[in-house]
Phi, psi and omega in degrees: 000321180296318180295320179297320178293327177294320178300315179296315181294322179294319179297322179295333177270001178087013179266123179290154180304327183296339180274354179274153181295157176229128001285149179262095180235184182301323180299316179293320180298314181290329175296316177297323177300313181294336176275355177087016178300125185301320180293317180293321178299316180295317182291316180295319179298316179295320178297315179295322178296316180293321176297317179298317178299315180298313181299314180296319179297318179292315183288344174282338179264317181245116185285090177244136181273348187221133177234131177257136172258134180218188180092184183301322180293332181295344176294343178287348176052247187297326179300315180289310183299314180296318180296316179292318178301318179302312181288327175300316180298319182289328186266345183299149176272359181067033176276151181304321180296322181288334183290341180261005179292127178245140181241130179223161173267138178294137183288342179275359178059228186288351183261001185301320181294328180283319183287320178090000000 
């Protein structure tokens, strides 16, 4: 989904699909993000904002103190973690329960969901 959004954002900036890396996966998107590509920066920021919203909505219903991020995007490590943390801070209601929420990357990387 992140790669598809990058294709759309790049097209909106006038960049043809042929100029994007192949394969275009989460790793390539985050590499472009770290290089400062405007389309990738917009897509990663939106992805981190949506993840932060999802995490906050879930933790407001289910009181969990720790959330792990995994999957292909988790390979971005600090770029993903920092972006989600930034949006978590901006979106929090400043409630005591939300202040103890911890966010980590799964040590199994993209295989965490399969391993369990």
